C-alpha positions in Angstrom: 144.5 110.1 79.3 147.3 112.2 79.2 148.2 113.8 75.9 150.9 111.1 75.9 149.1 108.6 76.2 146.8 110.0 73.2 150.3 110.3 71.2 151.1 106.6 72.0 147.6 105.7 70.6 148.7 107.6 67.4 151.2 106.0 67.1 150.2 102.4 67.2 147.5 103.0 64.5 150.1 105.0 62.2 152.0 101.9 62.9 149.6 99.2 62.2 149.0 101.3 59.0 152.4 101.1 57.7 152.7 97.6 58.8 149.3 96.3 56.5 150.3 98.8 53.8 153.7 97.5 53.6 152.9 94.1 53.8 150.0 94.8 50.6 153.1 96.9 48.7 155.3 94.3 49.3 152.9 91.4 47.6 152.0 94.0 44.9 155.5 94.0 44.1 156.4 90.4 44.5 153.2 89.7 42.0 154.6 92.1 39.4 158.1 90.9 39.7 156.6 87.1 39.2 154.6 88.3 36.6 153.4 85.6 34.1 155.8 83.1 36.1 152.4 82.5 38.2 150.7 81.5 35.1 152.5 78.1 34.6 151.5 77.4 38.8 147.8 76.9 36.9 149.0 74.3 35.0 150.1 72.5 37.7 147.1 73.1 39.9 145.6 70.4 38.0 147.9 67.6 38.4 147.8 66.2 41.8 147.2 67.4 45.2 151.3 66.9 46.3 151.8 69.8 43.7 148.9 71.8 45.2 150.1 71.9 48.4 153.4 73.5 47.3 151.2 75.7 44.7 149.6 77.3 47.5 152.5 77.7 50.5 154.1 79.2 47.1 151.3 81.8 45.7 150.5 82.6 49.9 154.5 83.5 50.3 153.9 85.5 47.3 150.5 87.6 47.5 150.8 87.5 51.8 147.8 85.8 52.5 146.2 82.6 53.0 142.7 84.1 53.0 143.4 85.7 49.9 144.4 82.4 48.0 141.5 80.4 49.4 138.9 83.1 48.0 140.8 82.7 44.8 140.6 78.5 45.3 136.9 79.3 46.0 137.0 81.2 42.5 138.5 78.3 40.6 136.2 76.2 42.3 133.4 77.6 41.5 134.9 78.5 37.8 135.1 74.4 37.3 139.1 74.8 36.8 139.9 72.6 39.7 138.0 70.2 41.8 137.7 69.6 45.4 140.4 67.5 46.1 142.8 69.7 44.0 141.2 72.4 46.1 142.1 70.9 49.4 146.0 70.6 48.9 146.0 74.1 47.8 144.4 74.6 50.6 146.7 73.1 53.5 149.6 74.8 51.2 148.2 77.9 52.0 148.6 77.5 55.7 151.8 76.7 55.5 152.7 79.7 52.6 151.2 82.1 55.3 154.2 81.5 58.1 156.4 83.5 55.9 155.3 86.7 57.8 155.5 85.8 60.7 159.1 84.8 60.2 159.9 88.3 58.8 158.1 89.9 61.5 160.6 87.7 64.1 163.7 89.3 62.3 164.0 91.7 64.7 164.7 89.5 67.3 167.7 87.5 64.9 170.0 90.0 65.9 171.0 93.7 66.3 171.7 94.1 62.3 167.7 92.7 61.7 166.4 94.9 63.6 163.8 97.3 61.8 165.0 101.1 63.0 168.5 99.9 61.6 168.0 99.0 58.0 164.2 99.3 57.4 165.3 103.0 56.6 168.1 102.4 54.0 165.5 100.2 51.8 163.1 102.2 52.0 165.8 105.1 50.6 166.9 102.7 47.9 163.6 101.9 47.3 162.6 105.6 47.0 165.6 106.3 44.5 165.3 103.2 42.3 161.5 104.5 42.1 162.8 108.1 41.2 165.4 107.2 38.9 165.6 104.0 37.3 164.2 103.4 33.8 163.8 100.0 34.0 160.1 99.0 34.8 161.8 95.5 36.2 163.8 97.9 38.6 160.9 99.7 39.5 159.3 96.3 40.5 161.7 95.7 42.6 161.8 98.7 44.3 158.3 98.4 45.2 159.0 95.1 47.0 161.7 97.4 49.1 159.7 100.1 49.8 156.9 97.4 51.4 159.6 95.6 52.9 160.7 98.6 54.9 157.4 100.3 55.5 156.4 97.1 57.4 159.3 96.6 59.1 158.9 100.8 60.0 155.0 100.0 61.1 156.5 97.4 63.9 158.9 99.5 64.9 156.2 102.1 65.3 153.8 99.7 66.9 156.7 98.7 69.4 157.5 101.9 70.2 153.9 102.7 71.1 153.3 99.4 73.1 156.9 99.5 75.3 155.9 102.5 78.0 153.1 100.3 79.0 154.6 96.6 79.0 154.4 96.4 83.1 151.5 98.0 82.8 149.1 95.1 85.0 146.3 95.3 82.5 148.1 93.6 79.9 149.9 91.1 82.1 146.2 90.2 83.5 144.4 89.9 80.0 146.9 87.9 78.8 146.3 85.3 82.2 143.2 85.4 81.8 143.5 84.5 77.9 145.9 81.5 78.8 143.5 80.2 81.3 140.7 79.9 79.1 141.9 78.3 76.1 138.0 78.3 74.2 138.8 82.9 75.2 142.3 82.5 74.2 141.2 80.8 70.8 138.3 83.7 70.2 140.4 86.0 70.8 142.4 85.0 67.9 139.6 84.3 65.8 137.8 87.4 66.2 140.8 89.8 65.8 141.9 88.0 62.6 138.4 88.1 61.3 138.3 91.6 61.7 141.5 92.7 60.0 140.5 90.1 56.8 144.0 88.2 58.1 146.1 86.1 59.8 149.5 87.1 59.0 149.0 90.5 60.4 146.7 89.0 63.5 149.9 87.3 64.3 152.4 90.0 63.5 150.6 91.9 66.0 150.8 89.1 68.5 154.1 88.9 67.8 154.9 92.5 68.6 153.5 92.3 71.9 155.8 89.5 72.3 158.7 91.5 71.3 157.9 93.6 74.2 157.7 91.0 76.9 153.7 91.2 77.6 152.4 88.0 75.8 153.0 84.3 78.1 153.0 81.1 76.2 149.9 80.0 77.2 147.8 82.6 75.3 150.5 83.1 72.8 149.4 79.3 71.2 146.0 79.4 71.9 145.5 83.2 70.3 147.2 81.7 67.5 145.2 78.8 67.2 142.6 81.1 67.0 143.9 82.8 64.0 144.0 79.5 61.9 140.3 79.5 62.4 139.2 83.4 61.7 141.6 83.4 58.5 138.4 81.1 57.2 136.0 83.5 57.7 136.8 85.2 54.7 136.7 82.6 52.2 133.0 81.9 53.9 132.1 85.4 53.3 133.2 85.0 49.8 131.5 81.6 49.0 128.0 83.8 49.2 126.2 83.3 46.0 128.9 80.6 44.7 127.9 77.3 43.5 127.5 74.8 46.0 130.8 73.0 45.0 132.4 76.4 45.8 131.0 76.5 49.1 131.8 73.2 49.8 135.7 74.4 49.5 135.2 77.0 51.5 133.9 74.3 54.5 137.0 72.2 53.6 139.2 75.6 54.6 137.6 75.8 57.8 137.2 72.1 58.5 140.8 71.7 57.9 141.8 74.5 60.1 139.4 73.9 62.7 140.4 69.8 63.5 144.0 70.7 63.3 143.4 73.7 66.2 141.2 71.1 68.1 144.3 68.5 67.8 146.4 71.0 68.8 144.2 72.9 71.5 144.0 69.6 73.4 147.9 68.2 73.2 149.2 72.5 74.4 146.6 72.3 77.0 147.6 69.3 78.5 151.7 70.0 77.7 150.9 73.3 80.0 148.7 72.1 82.8 152.3 69.5 83.1 154.8 72.5 82.9 152.4 75.3 84.2 156.2 76.9 84.4 156.4 77.2 80.9 153.1 77.9 80.4 153.6 81.3 82.5 156.8 81.8 81.1 157.1 85.1 78.6 157.0 83.8 74.8 159.1 85.8 72.0 158.3 86.8 68.6 160.7 83.9 67.3 158.7 81.3 69.3 155.5 82.2 67.7 157.2 81.8 64.7 158.2 78.5 65.4 154.9 77.3 66.6 152.8 78.5 64.1 155.0 77.0 61.5 155.2 73.5 63.0 151.6 73.9 63.4 150.9 74.7 59.9 153.1 71.6 58.4 152.4 69.4 60.9 148.8 70.0 60.5 149.3 69.5 56.7 150.9 65.9 57.3 148.5 64.5 59.3 145.3 65.4 57.2 146.9 65.2 53.7 146.1 61.5 54.1 142.4 62.3 55.2 141.8 65.0 52.4 139.0 62.5 50.5 137.1 62.7 54.1 137.4 66.6 54.2 135.7 66.4 51.0 132.7 63.7 51.6 132.0 65.6 55.3 131.4 69.2 53.0 129.0 67.4 51.0 127.6 66.3 54.2 127.5 69.6 55.9 126.7 72.2 52.9 123.4 70.6 52.2 121.8 70.1 48.4 119.9 73.0 47.0 118.0 73.4 43.7 120.6 75.5 41.8 120.1 76.6 38.5 121.1 75.1 35.8 123.5 77.0 33.5 122.2 76.5 30.1 124.0 79.3 28.2 127.8 80.2 26.8 127.5 83.8 28.0 126.6 82.1 31.5 129.2 79.7 32.1 131.6 82.8 30.7 130.2 84.6 33.8 131.0 81.8 36.0 134.2 81.1 34.9 135.2 84.7 35.3 134.8 84.8 38.7 135.7 88.3 40.4 137.6 85.9 43.3 140.4 85.1 40.7 141.1 88.8 40.6 143.0 88.4 43.9 146.1 87.0 41.5 146.2 88.8 38.6 148.2 86.1 36.5 145.8 83.4 37.2 142.8 85.9 36.0 144.7 87.1 32.8 145.0 83.3 32.2 141.8 82.3 32.8 140.4 85.4 30.6 142.5 83.9 28.3 140.9 80.9 27.9 137.4 82.1 27.8 139.0 84.3 24.7 139.2 81.3 23.1 135.9 79.7 23.9 134.3 83.6 21.8 136.9 82.9 19.5 135.7 79.1 18.5 132.3 80.4 18.5 133.2 83.1 15.9 134.7 80.1 13.3 131.8 78.4 13.6 129.8 80.8 12.4 132.0 81.8 9.9 131.8 78.1 8.6 128.4 78.0 9.3 126.8 81.8 7.3 129.6 80.0 4.3 127.0 77.2 4.2 123.7 79.8 4.6 125.6 81.2 1.1 126.3 78.2 -0.8 123.4 76.0 -0.3 120.6 78.6 0.5 120.3 77.6 4.0 117.7 79.6 6.0 117.7 77.5 9.3 121.5 78.2 9.3 120.5 81.8 8.5 119.0 82.1 11.8 121.6 80.1 13.8 124.1 82.5 12.7 122.0 85.4 14.2 121.6 83.8 17.3 125.2 83.2 17.5 126.3 86.9 16.9 123.9 87.6 19.5 126.0 85.4 21.8 129.3 86.7 20.6 128.2 90.2 21.1 127.0 89.4 25.0 130.3 87.5 25.3 132.6 90.4 23.8 130.8 92.7 27.0 131.4 89.9 29.6 134.8 90.1 28.5 135.6 93.5 28.4 134.4 94.3 31.7 136.4 91.7 33.0 139.6 93.3 31.2 138.9 96.5 32.7 139.1 94.9 36.2 142.2 93.0 35.4 143.8 96.0 33.9 142.6 98.1 37.6 144.9 95.6 39.3 148.8 96.0 40.1 150.0 94.6 36.6 153.5 94.7 35.4 154.5 96.3 31.7 154.1 92.2 30.2 150.5 91.9 32.1 149.4 95.0 30.6 150.2 94.8 26.9 148.9 91.1 27.5 145.9 92.3 28.8 145.7 95.4 25.9 146.1 92.5 23.1 143.4 90.5 24.7 141.0 93.4 24.5 142.0 94.5 21.1 141.6 90.4 20.2 137.9 90.3 21.5 137.3 93.4 19.4 138.5 91.5 16.1 136.6 88.2 16.8 133.6 90.2 17.5 134.1 92.2 14.0 134.5 88.4 12.4 131.0 87.5 14.2 129.7 90.3 12.4 131.2 89.6 9.1 129.7 86.0 9.4 126.5 88.0 10.0 127.0 90.0 6.9 127.7 86.8 5.0 124.2 85.3 6.2 122.2 88.3 5.4 123.7 87.9 1.9 122.2 84.6 1.5 118.6 85.4 2.8 119.1 88.1 -0.2 120.0 85.7 -2.3 117.3 83.5 -1.5 115.0 86.4 -1.8 115.4 87.3 -5.2 116.2 83.8 -6.6 119.5 85.0 -7.1 121.9 81.7 -8.6 125.6 81.7 -9.0 127.3 79.8 -11.8 129.1 77.0 -11.2 132.3 79.0 -11.3 131.3 81.5 -8.9 130.3 78.6 -6.3 134.0 77.5 -6.9 135.2 80.8 -6.1 133.2 81.3 -3.0 134.2 78.0 -1.6 137.8 78.4 -2.0 137.7 82.0 -1.0 135.8 80.8 2.1 138.0 78.0 2.7 141.1 80.5 2.9 139.4 82.5 5.5 138.5 80.0 7.2 141.9 78.5 7.9 143.2 82.2 8.7 140.8 82.4 11.3 141.9 78.7 12.7 145.5 79.4 12.7 144.8 82.5 14.5 142.9 81.3 17.2 146.0 78.1 17.7 148.2 80.9 17.8 146.5 82.7 20.2 146.0 79.4 22.2 149.7 78.2 22.3 151.3 80.8 21.4 153.6 79.2 18.3 155.3 81.5 15.8 154.9 78.8 13.0 150.6 79.4 13.6 151.5 83.2 13.3 152.9 83.1 9.8 150.2 80.3 8.6 147.5 83.0 9.5 149.6 85.6 7.6 150.2 83.6 4.8 146.4 82.3 4.4 145.3 86.2 4.9 147.6 87.1 2.0 146.0 84.0 -0.4 142.7 85.5 0.6 143.8 88.7 -0.7 145.4 87.9 -4.0 141.9 85.3 -4.2 139.9 88.7 -3.9 141.8 90.5 -6.8 141.3 87.2 -9.2 137.5 86.9 -8.2 136.7 90.2 -9.1 138.6 89.9 -12.4 136.9 86.6 -13.0 133.2 88.1 -12.0 133.7 91.1 -14.2 134.9 88.5 -17.2 131.6 86.3 -16.2 129.4 89.3 -16.3 130.7 90.9 -19.1 129.7 87.5 -21.7 126.5 88.0 -19.5 126.9 84.4 -17.6 125.3 86.2 -14.7 122.9 88.6 -13.1 124.0 92.6 -11.9 122.1 91.4 -8.7 123.9 88.2 -8.2 127.0 89.9 -8.6 126.6 92.5 -6.1 126.0 89.5 -3.5 129.0 87.7 -4.8 131.0 90.7 -4.7 130.0 91.4 -1.3 130.5 87.9 -0.1 134.4 87.8 -1.0 134.9 91.2 0.6 133.5 90.4 3.7 135.9 87.2 3.3 138.8 89.3 2.8 138.0 91.6 5.7 137.6 88.2 8.2 141.3 87.2 6.9 142.1 90.7 8.2 140.9 90.8 11.8 142.3 87.0 11.8 145.8 88.6 11.1 145.2 90.9 13.7 144.8 88.4 16.6 147.9 86.7 15.9 149.4 89.5 15.3 149.0 90.5 18.9 150.2 87.0 19.9 153.5 88.0 17.7 154.0 90.8 19.8 153.7 89.4 23.3 155.9 86.9 21.8 159.0 89.3 21.1 
């Protein structure tokens, strides 16, 4: 091997690296730019399959990977967010969305102006200058898209330049002739390459780079492309290891969909090539591969969409029923819902974490109510329930904190960083509400142990301040869930009511104490109780305040 050949190998490897890195950078930039708009798609996912197809195509076009979309769908199914029929629509749409990359790659054949070496350096330079000198974070996110786009094209140019001197080499023409004559071998080649690099978009791009240099005939290009569509299923199949049976079925549906499409198109193209050998041996071009890739995925979706129910039934047969352990605890449910596969798209992960924070908030609210009942009614069973719930809240805080840290390490825009930060502060405040509920339960036990009794007016006052504190917590949870300014204002009003009540109740308690209407021991419990309610209301106001910050 000469030094020139070695240099060409290095150039191809470097070009491939820039292509893959550029595709990832462009996807990250698009995700940041789209931001919380992607969260709105989560609602669409749970409506109908037709919209699911559109969502699948749109998300894949943004994150530039049907494998990543399908892995995320497996996570959604495992978390119980969507069912298998809805997942089928999204998976079909993901295959359509992955064709966007092939059209980007084929732009170099549209005309001289669209050749990578012509405009990629300008895009890279513009993106770099914007990154260095722009103050707006939104502009910097747009610059990331430009830089990723430019690197993708520069990488393609490097790969094409490295291959160009060898395009007339007999080994390449012979290799693609063999692949074309043996459809199974061609499909296996596309499958293995895609499985290794974990991206059908990237493997199609490599094939197109070879086609740009006139090294691929149509017969081999078609069968390799069909194999690439099966190879993209490997990522989802690997990701479903350790998931629920339903999630495994989602990955199998993805495989069945692509295998059926490959079989149908494989047989059709096999007979077309037999009937027209001149077309089979003719040189494929990059644009032609994009056209076939798009036609295959759209036609496959149109043909199999009416049979989505049968795909679901087939997956039920193929994935055998096992002895799955029943999920019996709240925190176990949370772990299942906060599936790491959903991290493939930060916006969806943030939305999912938000749902679990609401669940934690509801348990914290319930604990305040139970602790209040324990204090007012002197109920030992309620005290035990509060302590058990507090342990659950602590474990939920740990699970959510770890998940939010994972999200924070992803590619986020400023708005998403703020949301994740406020979510972190929110679960801290919810945990503190749980702590104060525990304090109230301990006061209830102390009251029972010392046989302290409250006066009728004291009990009435405790009921009044506890009701106001509970209202503050309820409004703050509604504010977090619904993002309504009215709920934020209501939380603030209830918190102010609790503050005023605490001052009034301290004075009225001192009057009762002066008049010997209550004992010192019961008075200490009373004062500690109203102090805990005041702190509960403060934390509720904090929760609502974070929502207000996000809405500004």
